[in-house]
TORLUM-758760 format. One record per residue (C-alpha): residue number from 1; residue in one letter; x, y, z. Coordinates in steps of 0.2 Angstrom, whole numbers, plus 5000, padded with zeros to 4 digits. Layout:
// TORLUM-758760
<r><seq>NUM</seq><type>A</type><px>X</px><py>Y</py><pz>Z</pz></r>
...
This chain:
// TORLUM-758760
<r><seq>1</seq><type>M</type><px>5020</px><py>5054</py><pz>5088</pz></r>
<r><seq>2</seq><type>L</type><px>5035</px><py>5049</py><pz>5097</pz></r>
<r><seq>3</seq><type>L</type><px>5039</px><py>5034</py><pz>5085</pz></r>
<r><seq>4</seq><type>I</type><px>5039</px><py>5046</py><pz>5070</pz></r>
<r><seq>5</seq><type>T</type><px>5052</px><py>5057</py><pz>5080</pz></r>
<r><seq>6</seq><type>Q</type><px>5062</px><py>5041</py><pz>5083</pz></r>
<r><seq>7</seq><type>Y</type><px>5061</px><py>5036</py><pz>5064</pz></r>
<r><seq>8</seq><type>K</type><px>5066</px><py>5053</py><pz>5057</pz></r>
<r><seq>9</seq><type>S</type><px>5081</px><py>5053</py><pz>5069</pz></r>
<r><seq>10</seq><type>L</type><px>5087</px><py>5036</py><pz>5063</pz></r>
<r><seq>11</seq><type>I</type><px>5084</px><py>5043</py><pz>5045</pz></r>
<r><seq>12</seq><type>E</type><px>5094</px><py>5059</py><pz>5049</pz></r>
<r><seq>13</seq><type>K</type><px>5108</px><py>5049</py><pz>5056</pz></r>
<r><seq>14</seq><type>E</type><px>5109</px><py>5038</py><pz>5042</pz></r>
<r><seq>15</seq><type>I</type><px>5110</px><py>5053</py><pz>5030</pz></r>
<r><seq>16</seq><type>A</type><px>5123</px><py>5061</py><pz>5040</pz></r>
<r><seq>17</seq><type>G</type><px>5134</px><py>5045</py><pz>5040</pz></r>
<r><seq>18</seq><type>Q</type><px>5133</px><py>5043</py><pz>5021</pz></r>
<r><seq>19</seq><type>P</type><px>5149</px><py>5051</py><pz>5012</pz></r>
<r><seq>20</seq><type>F</type><px>5141</px><py>5047</py><pz>4995</pz></r>
<r><seq>21</seq><type>G</type><px>5158</px><py>5050</py><pz>4988</pz></r>
<r><seq>22</seq><type>H</type><px>5174</px><py>5059</py><pz>4992</pz></r>
<r><seq>23</seq><type>S</type><px>5184</px><py>5064</py><pz>4976</pz></r>
<r><seq>24</seq><type>P</type><px>5182</px><py>5076</py><pz>4967</pz></r>
<r><seq>25</seq><type>E</type><px>5175</px><py>5085</py><pz>4982</pz></r>
<r><seq>26</seq><type>S</type><px>5165</px><py>5097</py><pz>4969</pz></r>
<r><seq>27</seq><type>L</type><px>5156</px><py>5082</py><pz>4964</pz></r>
<r><seq>28</seq><type>Y</type><px>5150</px><py>5075</py><pz>4980</pz></r>
<r><seq>29</seq><type>E</type><px>5149</px><py>5090</py><pz>4991</pz></r>
<r><seq>30</seq><type>P</type><px>5133</px><py>5097</py><pz>4981</pz></r>
<r><seq>31</seq><type>I</type><px>5124</px><py>5079</py><pz>4985</pz></r>
<r><seq>32</seq><type>R</type><px>5128</px><py>5081</py><pz>5004</pz></r>
<r><seq>33</seq><type>Y</type><px>5123</px><py>5099</py><pz>5004</pz></r>
<r><seq>34</seq><type>L</type><px>5105</px><py>5095</py><pz>4996</pz></r>
<r><seq>35</seq><type>M</type><px>5103</px><py>5079</py><pz>5007</pz></r>
<r><seq>36</seq><type>A</type><px>5107</px><py>5090</py><pz>5022</pz></r>
<r><seq>37</seq><type>L</type><px>5093</px><py>5103</py><pz>5018</pz></r>
<r><seq>38</seq><type>G</type><px>5080</px><py>5092</py><pz>5028</pz></r>
<r><seq>39</seq><type>G</type><px>5063</px><py>5093</py><pz>5023</pz></r>
<r><seq>40</seq><type>K</type><px>5048</px><py>5082</py><pz>5028</pz></r>
<r><seq>41</seq><type>R</type><px>5057</px><py>5066</py><pz>5025</pz></r>
<r><seq>42</seq><type>M</type><px>5040</px><py>5060</py><pz>5020</pz></r>
<r><seq>43</seq><type>R</type><px>5046</px><py>5045</py><pz>5009</pz></r>
<r><seq>44</seq><type>P</type><px>5058</px><py>5037</py><pz>5020</pz></r>
<r><seq>45</seq><type>L</type><px>5047</px><py>5039</py><pz>5034</pz></r>
<r><seq>46</seq><type>L</type><px>5033</px><py>5029</py><pz>5023</pz></r>
<r><seq>47</seq><type>V</type><px>5046</px><py>5015</py><pz>5021</pz></r>
<r><seq>48</seq><type>L</type><px>5049</px><py>5013</py><pz>5039</pz></r>
<r><seq>49</seq><type>L</type><px>5031</px><py>5014</py><pz>5044</pz></r>
<r><seq>50</seq><type>A</type><px>5027</px><py>5001</py><pz>5031</pz></r>
<r><seq>51</seq><type>Y</type><px>5040</px><py>4991</py><pz>5037</pz></r>
<r><seq>52</seq><type>S</type><px>5034</px><py>4992</py><pz>5056</pz></r>
<r><seq>53</seq><type>L</type><px>5017</px><py>4984</py><pz>5050</pz></r>
<r><seq>54</seq><type>Y</type><px>5027</px><py>4968</py><pz>5051</pz></r>
<r><seq>55</seq><type>K</type><px>5043</px><py>4970</py><pz>5060</pz></r>
<r><seq>56</seq><type>K</type><px>5046</px><py>4980</py><pz>5076</pz></r>
<r><seq>57</seq><type>N</type><px>5065</px><py>4985</py><pz>5073</pz></r>
<r><seq>58</seq><type>V</type><px>5065</px><py>4995</py><pz>5058</pz></r>
<r><seq>59</seq><type>K</type><px>5084</px><py>4999</py><pz>5059</pz></r>
<r><seq>60</seq><type>A</type><px>5087</px><py>4985</py><pz>5045</pz></r>
<r><seq>61</seq><type>A</type><px>5077</px><py>4996</py><pz>5033</pz></r>
<r><seq>62</seq><type>V</type><px>5084</px><py>5013</py><pz>5037</pz></r>
<r><seq>63</seq><type>P</type><px>5098</px><py>5012</py><pz>5023</pz></r>
<r><seq>64</seq><type>Y</type><px>5084</px><py>5008</py><pz>5010</pz></r>
<r><seq>65</seq><type>A</type><px>5073</px><py>5022</py><pz>5016</pz></r>
<r><seq>66</seq><type>V</type><px>5087</px><py>5034</py><pz>5014</pz></r>
<r><seq>67</seq><type>A</type><px>5090</px><py>5027</py><pz>4996</pz></r>
<r><seq>68</seq><type>V</type><px>5072</px><py>5032</py><pz>4992</pz></r>
<r><seq>69</seq><type>E</type><px>5075</px><py>5049</py><pz>5000</pz></r>
<r><seq>70</seq><type>A</type><px>5091</px><py>5051</py><pz>4989</pz></r>
<r><seq>71</seq><type>F</type><px>5082</px><py>5046</py><pz>4973</pz></r>
<r><seq>72</seq><type>H</type><px>5069</px><py>5060</py><pz>4978</pz></r>
<r><seq>73</seq><type>N</type><px>5082</px><py>5072</py><pz>4980</pz></r>
<r><seq>74</seq><type>F</type><px>5091</px><py>5067</py><pz>4964</pz></r>
<r><seq>75</seq><type>T</type><px>5075</px><py>5071</py><pz>4955</pz></r>
<r><seq>76</seq><type>L</type><px>5073</px><py>5089</py><pz>4963</pz></r>
<r><seq>77</seq><type>M</type><px>5091</px><py>5093</py><pz>4959</pz></r>
<r><seq>78</seq><type>H</type><px>5087</px><py>5090</py><pz>4941</pz></r>
<r><seq>79</seq><type>D</type><px>5070</px><py>5097</py><pz>4942</pz></r>
<r><seq>80</seq><type>D</type><px>5077</px><py>5113</py><pz>4949</pz></r>
<r><seq>81</seq><type>I</type><px>5088</px><py>5115</py><pz>4933</pz></r>
<r><seq>82</seq><type>M</type><px>5074</px><py>5112</py><pz>4922</pz></r>
<r><seq>83</seq><type>D</type><px>5063</px><py>5125</py><pz>4932</pz></r>
<r><seq>84</seq><type>N</type><px>5078</px><py>5137</py><pz>4934</pz></r>
<r><seq>85</seq><type>A</type><px>5073</px><py>5138</py><pz>4952</pz></r>
<r><seq>86</seq><type>P</type><px>5084</px><py>5149</py><pz>4963</pz></r>
<r><seq>87</seq><type>L</type><px>5079</px><py>5142</py><pz>4980</pz></r>
<r><seq>88</seq><type>R</type><px>5076</px><py>5124</py><pz>4987</pz></r>
<r><seq>89</seq><type>R</type><px>5069</px><py>5123</py><pz>5005</pz></r>
<r><seq>90</seq><type>G</type><px>5073</px><py>5141</py><pz>5007</pz></r>
<r><seq>91</seq><type>N</type><px>5092</px><py>5138</py><pz>5002</pz></r>
<r><seq>92</seq><type>V</type><px>5101</px><py>5142</py><pz>4986</pz></r>
<r><seq>93</seq><type>T</type><px>5099</px><py>5127</py><pz>4973</pz></r>
<r><seq>94</seq><type>V</type><px>5113</px><py>5117</py><pz>4969</pz></r>
<r><seq>95</seq><type>H</type><px>5114</px><py>5124</py><pz>4950</pz></r>
<r><seq>96</seq><type>E</type><px>5115</px><py>5142</py><pz>4958</pz></r>
<r><seq>97</seq><type>K</type><px>5128</px><py>5138</py><pz>4972</pz></r>
<r><seq>98</seq><type>W</type><px>5139</px><py>5129</py><pz>4960</pz></r>
<r><seq>99</seq><type>N</type><px>5134</px><py>5128</py><pz>4942</pz></r>
<r><seq>100</seq><type>V</type><px>5122</px><py>5119</py><pz>4930</pz></r>
<r><seq>101</seq><type>N</type><px>5135</px><py>5106</py><pz>4924</pz></r>
<r><seq>102</seq><type>T</type><px>5140</px><py>5101</py><pz>4942</pz></r>
<r><seq>103</seq><type>A</type><px>5122</px><py>5099</py><pz>4947</pz></r>
<r><seq>104</seq><type>I</type><px>5119</px><py>5088</py><pz>4932</pz></r>
<r><seq>105</seq><type>L</type><px>5134</px><py>5077</py><pz>4935</pz></r>
<r><seq>106</seq><type>S</type><px>5130</px><py>5077</py><pz>4954</pz></r>
<r><seq>107</seq><type>G</type><px>5113</px><py>5071</py><pz>4950</pz></r>
<r><seq>108</seq><type>D</type><px>5118</px><py>5058</py><pz>4938</pz></r>
<r><seq>109</seq><type>V</type><px>5131</px><py>5050</py><pz>4952</pz></r>
<r><seq>110</seq><type>M</type><px>5118</px><py>5052</py><pz>4965</pz></r>
<r><seq>111</seq><type>L</type><px>5107</px><py>5040</py><pz>4955</pz></r>
<r><seq>112</seq><type>V</type><px>5121</px><py>5028</py><pz>4955</pz></r>
<r><seq>113</seq><type>K</type><px>5123</px><py>5029</py><pz>4974</pz></r>
<r><seq>114</seq><type>V</type><px>5104</px><py>5024</py><pz>4976</pz></r>
<r><seq>115</seq><type>Y</type><px>5109</px><py>5009</py><pz>4966</pz></r>
<r><seq>116</seq><type>D</type><px>5124</px><py>5005</py><pz>4977</pz></r>
<r><seq>117</seq><type>L</type><px>5113</px><py>5006</py><pz>4992</pz></r>
<r><seq>118</seq><type>F</type><px>5099</px><py>4995</py><pz>4985</pz></r>
<r><seq>119</seq><type>L</type><px>5114</px><py>4982</py><pz>4981</pz></r>
<r><seq>120</seq><type>N</type><px>5114</px><py>4978</py><pz>4999</pz></r>
<r><seq>121</seq><type>L</type><px>5097</px><py>4970</py><pz>4998</pz></r>
<r><seq>122</seq><type>K</type><px>5095</px><py>4951</py><pz>5002</pz></r>
<r><seq>123</seq><type>P</type><px>5097</px><py>4941</py><pz>4986</pz></r>
<r><seq>124</seq><type>E</type><px>5079</px><py>4936</py><pz>4987</pz></r>
<r><seq>125</seq><type>Q</type><px>5073</px><py>4954</py><pz>4988</pz></r>
<r><seq>126</seq><type>L</type><px>5086</px><py>4961</py><pz>4976</pz></r>
<r><seq>127</seq><type>K</type><px>5077</px><py>4958</py><pz>4959</pz></r>
<r><seq>128</seq><type>P</type><px>5059</px><py>4961</py><pz>4964</pz></r>
<r><seq>129</seq><type>G</type><px>5066</px><py>4977</py><pz>4974</pz></r>
<r><seq>130</seq><type>L</type><px>5076</px><py>4984</py><pz>4959</pz></r>
<r><seq>131</seq><type>K</type><px>5061</px><py>4980</py><pz>4947</pz></r>
<r><seq>132</seq><type>A</type><px>5049</px><py>4990</py><pz>4957</pz></r>
<r><seq>133</seq><type>F</type><px>5061</px><py>5004</py><pz>4959</pz></r>
<r><seq>134</seq><type>N</type><px>5065</px><py>5005</py><pz>4940</pz></r>
<r><seq>135</seq><type>K</type><px>5047</px><py>5005</py><pz>4936</pz></r>
<r><seq>136</seq><type>C</type><px>5045</px><py>5019</py><pz>4948</pz></r>
<r><seq>137</seq><type>A</type><px>5059</px><py>5029</py><pz>4943</pz></r>
<r><seq>138</seq><type>A</type><px>5054</px><py>5028</py><pz>4925</pz></r>
<r><seq>139</seq><type>E</type><px>5037</px><py>5034</py><pz>4928</pz></r>
<r><seq>140</seq><type>V</type><px>5043</px><py>5049</py><pz>4938</pz></r>
<r><seq>141</seq><type>C</type><px>5053</px><py>5053</py><pz>4923</pz></r>
<r><seq>142</seq><type>E</type><px>5038</px><py>5050</py><pz>4912</pz></r>
<r><seq>143</seq><type>G</type><px>5028</px><py>5062</py><pz>4923</pz></r>
<r><seq>144</seq><type>Q</type><px>5040</px><py>5076</py><pz>4923</pz></r>
<r><seq>145</seq><type>Q</type><px>5041</px><py>5075</py><pz>4904</pz></r>
<r><seq>146</seq><type>W</type><px>5022</px><py>5076</py><pz>4902</pz></r>
<r><seq>147</seq><type>D</type><px>5022</px><py>5091</py><pz>4914</pz></r>
<r><seq>148</seq><type>M</type><px>5034</px><py>5100</py><pz>4903</pz></r>
<r><seq>149</seq><type>E</type><px>5024</px><py>5095</py><pz>4888</pz></r>
<r><seq>150</seq><type>F</type><px>5008</px><py>5101</py><pz>4895</pz></r>
<r><seq>151</seq><type>E</type><px>5016</px><py>5118</py><pz>4897</pz></r>
<r><seq>152</seq><type>M</type><px>5017</px><py>5120</py><pz>4877</pz></r>
<r><seq>153</seq><type>R</type><px>5000</px><py>5112</py><pz>4873</pz></r>
<r><seq>154</seq><type>P</type><px>4985</px><py>5123</py><pz>4872</pz></r>
<r><seq>155</seq><type>T</type><px>4973</px><py>5110</py><pz>4879</pz></r>
<r><seq>156</seq><type>V</type><px>4976</px><py>5097</py><pz>4892</pz></r>
<r><seq>157</seq><type>H</type><px>4961</px><py>5086</py><pz>4898</pz></r>
<r><seq>158</seq><type>V</type><px>4958</px><py>5083</py><pz>4917</pz></r>
<r><seq>159</seq><type>D</type><px>4962</px><py>5064</py><pz>4915</pz></r>
<r><seq>160</seq><type>E</type><px>4979</px><py>5068</py><pz>4907</pz></r>
<r><seq>161</seq><type>Y</type><px>4983</px><py>5080</py><pz>4921</pz></r>
<r><seq>162</seq><type>I</type><px>4978</px><py>5067</py><pz>4935</pz></r>
<r><seq>163</seq><type>N</type><px>4990</px><py>5054</py><pz>4926</pz></r>
<r><seq>164</seq><type>M</type><px>5003</px><py>5066</py><pz>4926</pz></r>
<r><seq>165</seq><type>I</type><px>5003</px><py>5070</py><pz>4944</pz></r>
<r><seq>166</seq><type>R</type><px>5001</px><py>5051</py><pz>4947</pz></r>
<r><seq>167</seq><type>L</type><px>5017</px><py>5048</py><pz>4939</pz></r>
<r><seq>168</seq><type>K</type><px>5027</px><py>5064</py><pz>4943</pz></r>
<r><seq>169</seq><type>T</type><px>5022</px><py>5064</py><pz>4962</pz></r>
<r><seq>170</seq><type>A</type><px>5011</px><py>5050</py><pz>4968</pz></r>
<r><seq>171</seq><type>V</type><px>5020</px><py>5034</py><pz>4962</pz></r>
<r><seq>172</seq><type>L</type><px>5036</px><py>5037</py><pz>4973</pz></r>
<r><seq>173</seq><type>L</type><px>5023</px><py>5038</py><pz>4988</pz></r>
<r><seq>174</seq><type>G</type><px>5017</px><py>5022</py><pz>4983</pz></r>
<r><seq>175</seq><type>F</type><px>5034</px><py>5013</py><pz>4980</pz></r>
<r><seq>176</seq><type>S</type><px>5040</px><py>5019</py><pz>4997</pz></r>
<r><seq>177</seq><type>L</type><px>5026</px><py>5010</py><pz>5006</pz></r>
<r><seq>178</seq><type>E</type><px>5028</px><py>4995</py><pz>4995</pz></r>
<r><seq>179</seq><type>L</type><px>5046</px><py>4994</py><pz>4997</pz></r>
<r><seq>180</seq><type>G</type><px>5044</px><py>4995</py><pz>5016</pz></r>
<r><seq>181</seq><type>A</type><px>5032</px><py>4980</py><pz>5016</pz></r>
<r><seq>182</seq><type>M</type><px>5043</px><py>4970</py><pz>5003</pz></r>
<r><seq>183</seq><type>L</type><px>5058</px><py>4972</py><pz>5015</pz></r>
<r><seq>184</seq><type>A</type><px>5048</px><py>4966</py><pz>5030</pz></r>
<r><seq>185</seq><type>G</type><px>5042</px><py>4950</py><pz>5019</pz></r>
<r><seq>186</seq><type>A</type><px>5024</px><py>4956</py><pz>5017</pz></r>
<r><seq>187</seq><type>S</type><px>5012</px><py>4947</py><pz>5006</pz></r>
<r><seq>188</seq><type>A</type><px>5010</px><py>4953</py><pz>4988</pz></r>
<r><seq>189</seq><type>A</type><px>4993</px><py>4958</py><pz>4991</pz></r>
<r><seq>190</seq><type>D</type><px>4998</px><py>4969</py><pz>5006</pz></r>
<r><seq>191</seq><type>C</type><px>5012</px><py>4976</py><pz>4996</pz></r>
<r><seq>192</seq><type>R</type><px>5000</px><py>4981</py><pz>4981</pz></r>
<r><seq>193</seq><type>A</type><px>4987</px><py>4989</py><pz>4993</pz></r>
<r><seq>194</seq><type>L</type><px>5000</px><py>4999</py><pz>5002</pz></r>
<r><seq>195</seq><type>R</type><px>5007</px><py>5004</py><pz>4984</pz></r>
<r><seq>196</seq><type>N</type><px>4989</px><py>5010</py><pz>4981</pz></r>
<r><seq>197</seq><type>F</type><px>4987</px><py>5019</py><pz>4996</pz></r>
<r><seq>198</seq><type>G</type><px>5002</px><py>5029</py><pz>4994</pz></r>
<r><seq>199</seq><type>V</type><px>4997</px><py>5033</py><pz>4975</pz></r>
<r><seq>200</seq><type>N</type><px>4979</px><py>5039</py><pz>4980</pz></r>
<r><seq>201</seq><type>I</type><px>4985</px><py>5050</py><pz>4994</pz></r>
<r><seq>202</seq><type>G</type><px>4999</px><py>5057</py><pz>4983</pz></r>
<r><seq>203</seq><type>I</type><px>4986</px><py>5062</py><pz>4970</pz></r>
<r><seq>204</seq><type>G</type><px>4976</px><py>5071</py><pz>4984</pz></r>
<r><seq>205</seq><type>F</type><px>4990</px><py>5080</py><pz>4991</pz></r>
<r><seq>206</seq><type>Q</type><px>4994</px><py>5087</py><pz>4973</pz></r>
<r><seq>207</seq><type>L</type><px>4976</px><py>5092</py><pz>4970</pz></r>
<r><seq>208</seq><type>M</type><px>4976</px><py>5100</py><pz>4987</pz></r>
<r><seq>209</seq><type>D</type><px>4992</px><py>5109</py><pz>4983</pz></r>
<r><seq>210</seq><type>D</type><px>4983</px><py>5115</py><pz>4967</pz></r>
<r><seq>211</seq><type>L</type><px>4968</px><py>5122</py><pz>4978</pz></r>
<r><seq>212</seq><type>L</type><px>4979</px><py>5130</py><pz>4991</pz></r>
<r><seq>213</seq><type>D</type><px>4989</px><py>5139</py><pz>4978</pz></r>
<r><seq>214</seq><type>A</type><px>4974</px><py>5149</py><pz>4974</pz></r>
<r><seq>215</seq><type>Y</type><px>4964</px><py>5149</py><pz>4989</pz></r>
<r><seq>216</seq><type>A</type><px>4976</px><py>5147</py><pz>5004</pz></r>
<r><seq>217</seq><type>D</type><px>4979</px><py>5160</py><pz>5018</pz></r>
<r><seq>218</seq><type>P</type><px>4995</px><py>5169</py><pz>5013</pz></r>
<r><seq>219</seq><type>K</type><px>5001</px><py>5169</py><pz>5031</pz></r>
<r><seq>220</seq><type>K</type><px>5001</px><py>5151</py><pz>5032</pz></r>
<r><seq>221</seq><type>F</type><px>5004</px><py>5145</py><pz>5014</pz></r>
<r><seq>222</seq><type>G</type><px>5023</px><py>5150</py><pz>5015</pz></r>
<r><seq>223</seq><type>K</type><px>5024</px><py>5155</py><pz>4996</pz></r>
<r><seq>224</seq><type>Q</type><px>5014</px><py>5167</py><pz>4985</pz></r>
<r><seq>225</seq><type>V</type><px>4996</px><py>5164</py><pz>4984</pz></r>
<r><seq>226</seq><type>G</type><px>4990</px><py>5164</py><pz>4966</pz></r>
<r><seq>227</seq><type>G</type><px>5007</px><py>5159</py><pz>4959</pz></r>
<r><seq>228</seq><type>D</type><px>5000</px><py>5145</py><pz>4948</pz></r>
<r><seq>229</seq><type>I</type><px>4987</px><py>5159</py><pz>4941</pz></r>
<r><seq>230</seq><type>I</type><px>5002</px><py>5171</py><pz>4937</pz></r>
<r><seq>231</seq><type>A</type><px>5011</px><py>5158</py><pz>4928</pz></r>
<r><seq>232</seq><type>N</type><px>4997</px><py>5151</py><pz>4919</pz></r>
<r><seq>233</seq><type>K</type><px>5001</px><py>5133</py><pz>4926</pz></r>
<r><seq>234</seq><type>K</type><px>4989</px><py>5120</py><pz>4920</pz></r>
<r><seq>235</seq><type>T</type><px>4982</px><py>5114</py><pz>4936</pz></r>
<r><seq>236</seq><type>F</type><px>4967</px><py>5104</py><pz>4940</pz></r>
<r><seq>237</seq><type>L</type><px>4957</px><py>5122</py><pz>4943</pz></r>
<r><seq>238</seq><type>L</type><px>4963</px><py>5129</py><pz>4926</pz></r>
<r><seq>239</seq><type>I</type><px>4960</px><py>5114</py><pz>4916</pz></r>
<r><seq>240</seq><type>T</type><px>4943</px><py>5111</py><pz>4923</pz></r>
<r><seq>241</seq><type>A</type><px>4938</px><py>5129</py><pz>4922</pz></r>
<r><seq>242</seq><type>L</type><px>4943</px><py>5129</py><pz>4903</pz></r>
<r><seq>243</seq><type>E</type><px>4933</px><py>5113</py><pz>4900</pz></r>
<r><seq>244</seq><type>Q</type><px>4917</px><py>5120</py><pz>4908</pz></r>
<r><seq>245</seq><type>A</type><px>4918</px><py>5139</py><pz>4904</pz></r>
<r><seq>246</seq><type>K</type><px>4904</px><py>5147</py><pz>4895</pz></r>
<r><seq>247</seq><type>P</type><px>4909</px><py>5158</py><pz>4879</pz></r>
<r><seq>248</seq><type>A</type><px>4910</px><py>5174</py><pz>4890</pz></r>
<r><seq>249</seq><type>Q</type><px>4920</px><py>5166</py><pz>4903</pz></r>
<r><seq>250</seq><type>R</type><px>4932</px><py>5157</py><pz>4891</pz></r>
<r><seq>251</seq><type>K</type><px>4935</px><py>5174</py><pz>4883</pz></r>
<r><seq>252</seq><type>Q</type><px>4940</px><py>5181</py><pz>4899</pz></r>
<r><seq>253</seq><type>L</type><px>4952</px><py>5167</py><pz>4904</pz></r>
<r><seq>254</seq><type>T</type><px>4960</px><py>5167</py><pz>4887</pz></r>
<r><seq>255</seq><type>F</type><px>4962</px><py>5186</py><pz>4889</pz></r>
<r><seq>256</seq><type>W</type><px>4972</px><py>5183</py><pz>4905</pz></r>
<r><seq>257</seq><type>L</type><px>4981</px><py>5168</py><pz>4899</pz></r>
<r><seq>258</seq><type>E</type><px>4987</px><py>5177</py><pz>4883</pz></r>
<r><seq>259</seq><type>A</type><px>4991</px><py>5194</py><pz>4891</pz></r>
<r><seq>260</seq><type>K</type><px>5010</px><py>5198</py><pz>4892</pz></r>
<r><seq>261</seq><type>K</type><px>5009</px><py>5213</py><pz>4903</pz></r>
<r><seq>262</seq><type>F</type><px>4996</px><py>5213</py><pz>4918</pz></r>
<r><seq>263</seq><type>N</type><px>4994</px><py>5218</py><pz>4936</pz></r>
<r><seq>264</seq><type>K</type><px>4998</px><py>5201</py><pz>4945</pz></r>
<r><seq>265</seq><type>K</type><px>4984</px><py>5205</py><pz>4960</pz></r>
<r><seq>266</seq><type>Q</type><px>4971</px><py>5209</py><pz>4946</pz></r>
<r><seq>267</seq><type>K</type><px>4974</px><py>5194</py><pz>4936</pz></r>
<r><seq>268</seq><type>V</type><px>4972</px><py>5181</py><pz>4951</pz></r>
<r><seq>269</seq><type>E</type><px>4956</px><py>5190</py><pz>4957</pz></r>
<r><seq>270</seq><type>A</type><px>4949</px><py>5190</py><pz>4940</pz></r>
<r><seq>271</seq><type>V</type><px>4954</px><py>5171</py><pz>4937</pz></r>
<r><seq>272</seq><type>K</type><px>4947</px><py>5166</py><pz>4954</pz></r>
<r><seq>273</seq><type>A</type><px>4931</px><py>5175</py><pz>4951</pz></r>
<r><seq>274</seq><type>I</type><px>4929</px><py>5163</py><pz>4936</pz></r>
<r><seq>275</seq><type>Y</type><px>4934</px><py>5148</py><pz>4946</pz></r>
<r><seq>276</seq><type>N</type><px>4920</px><py>5154</py><pz>4959</pz></r>
<r><seq>277</seq><type>E</type><px>4907</px><py>5156</py><pz>4946</pz></r>
<r><seq>278</seq><type>L</type><px>4910</px><py>5138</py><pz>4940</pz></r>
<r><seq>279</seq><type>N</type><px>4911</px><py>5131</py><pz>4958</pz></r>
<r><seq>280</seq><type>I</type><px>4929</px><py>5125</py><pz>4954</pz></r>
<r><seq>281</seq><type>P</type><px>4935</px><py>5125</py><pz>4972</pz></r>
<r><seq>282</seq><type>A</type><px>4921</px><py>5114</py><pz>4978</pz></r>
<r><seq>283</seq><type>Q</type><px>4925</px><py>5102</py><pz>4963</pz></r>
<r><seq>284</seq><type>T</type><px>4942</px><py>5102</py><pz>4968</pz></r>
<r><seq>285</seq><type>E</type><px>4939</px><py>5097</py><pz>4986</pz></r>
<r><seq>286</seq><type>A</type><px>4927</px><py>5083</py><pz>4980</pz></r>
<r><seq>287</seq><type>Q</type><px>4941</px><py>5076</py><pz>4969</pz></r>
<r><seq>288</seq><type>I</type><px>4954</px><py>5078</py><pz>4984</pz></r>
<r><seq>289</seq><type>N</type><px>4941</px><py>5069</py><pz>4995</pz></r>
<r><seq>290</seq><type>H</type><px>4938</px><py>5055</py><pz>4983</pz></r>
<r><seq>291</seq><type>Y</type><px>4957</px><py>5051</py><pz>4981</pz></r>
<r><seq>292</seq><type>F</type><px>4960</px><py>5052</py><pz>5000</pz></r>
<r><seq>293</seq><type>K</type><px>4946</px><py>5041</py><pz>5004</pz></r>
<r><seq>294</seq><type>A</type><px>4952</px><py>5029</py><pz>4990</pz></r>
<r><seq>295</seq><type>G</type><px>4968</px><py>5029</py><pz>4999</pz></r>
<r><seq>296</seq><type>F</type><px>4961</px><py>5025</py><pz>5016</pz></r>
<r><seq>297</seq><type>R</type><px>4950</px><py>5011</py><pz>5009</pz></r>
<r><seq>298</seq><type>N</type><px>4966</px><py>5004</py><pz>5001</pz></r>
<r><seq>299</seq><type>L</type><px>4974</px><py>5005</py><pz>5019</pz></r>
<r><seq>300</seq><type>E</type><px>4960</px><py>4995</py><pz>5027</pz></r>
<r><seq>301</seq><type>K</type><px>4965</px><py>4980</py><pz>5016</pz></r>
<r><seq>302</seq><type>V</type><px>4982</px><py>4979</py><pz>5023</pz></r>
<r><seq>303</seq><type>S</type><px>4986</px><py>4967</py><pz>5038</pz></r>
<r><seq>304</seq><type>G</type><px>5000</px><py>4969</py><pz>5051</pz></r>
<r><seq>305</seq><type>D</type><px>5001</px><py>4976</py><pz>5068</pz></r>
<r><seq>306</seq><type>I</type><px>4986</px><py>4986</py><pz>5073</pz></r>
<r><seq>307</seq><type>K</type><px>4995</px><py>5000</py><pz>5082</pz></r>
<r><seq>308</seq><type>A</type><px>5008</px><py>5002</py><pz>5068</pz></r>
<r><seq>309</seq><type>K</type><px>4993</px><py>5002</py><pz>5056</pz></r>
<r><seq>310</seq><type>Q</type><px>4986</px><py>5016</py><pz>5066</pz></r>
<r><seq>311</seq><type>L</type><px>5002</px><py>5025</py><pz>5067</pz></r>
<r><seq>312</seq><type>L</type><px>5003</px><py>5025</py><pz>5048</pz></r>
<r><seq>313</seq><type>K</type><px>4985</px><py>5031</py><pz>5045</pz></r>
<r><seq>314</seq><type>D</type><px>4988</px><py>5045</py><pz>5059</pz></r>
<r><seq>315</seq><type>F</type><px>5004</px><py>5051</py><pz>5050</pz></r>
<r><seq>316</seq><type>A</type><px>4994</px><py>5052</py><pz>5033</pz></r>
<r><seq>317</seq><type>E</type><px>4980</px><py>5062</py><pz>5041</pz></r>
<r><seq>318</seq><type>E</type><px>4992</px><py>5074</py><pz>5050</pz></r>
<r><seq>319</seq><type>L</type><px>5000</px><py>5077</py><pz>5033</pz></r>
<r><seq>320</seq><type>I</type><px>4983</px><py>5080</py><pz>5025</pz></r>
<r><seq>321</seq><type>A</type><px>4978</px><py>5092</py><pz>5039</pz></r>
<r><seq>322</seq><type>R</type><px>4996</px><py>5100</py><pz>5039</pz></r>
<r><seq>323</seq><type>Q</type><px>4992</px><py>5105</py><pz>5021</pz></r>
<r><seq>324</seq><type>S</type><px>4974</px><py>5110</py><pz>5022</pz></r>
């Protein structure tokens, strides 16, 4: 995937050349620090891949791809504060490296800089572009709020959970693809199909992450397997198990959910045993496949360059394979 490497190089070069601001240094340095930590750059790459369906030279879309990445990192900066997370991509989080107040302010001005980047859109693209972005940005915040509220609620239903991950995670993937198509002058139908493609695969990615958290090979996963179980996180697996559990299984699940002191390994094994009895892994895989297949059906409806479309499909399939 040579083109993907080239696109990522354009994105990194644009990020490195973006000062975001200068004074006070303590306000803007955290932005440059977080943006330089790397990551998959999946969202800006999706912008460029969607753009390339209709136009070959993607350079004109790069600043807007970076705007999407800046927004994504703004959400991470504030999410890390809410989660009291010590690390981000293996490095110290902004609120730990500086302080919480600085991280809040840096995140705030980071969002302002996103709008600065979008102001360079062509006049005919400015209003629809900002309208689509504002809708996406509000939905991401709604998803985060639902996620926090679910932590306090005794009961969450599967459809509520799916909607939460759609908002918190998937809509930004959808917007990234929609934006790239809009910038290239694609039809409204293609923009909509690409957005739906991104949303569906985004839901699939999160469900796959839920499954891997419990069942992945520890050597490949890169973080503690069973972390969601230990933290009582309301994932698709736990919610489905609670909905389908028989009285004895529900009693065991409730015991582990309410236990204040426990052996972590024992808890993970006990909860997974109930998951296995209820066939939860297979049910989760069925949902993952459902959303991935729905996404690729959306992609089939899209016109544009055949090679560019295949590259987008290959990129999505590689992301799926990398996570599994």
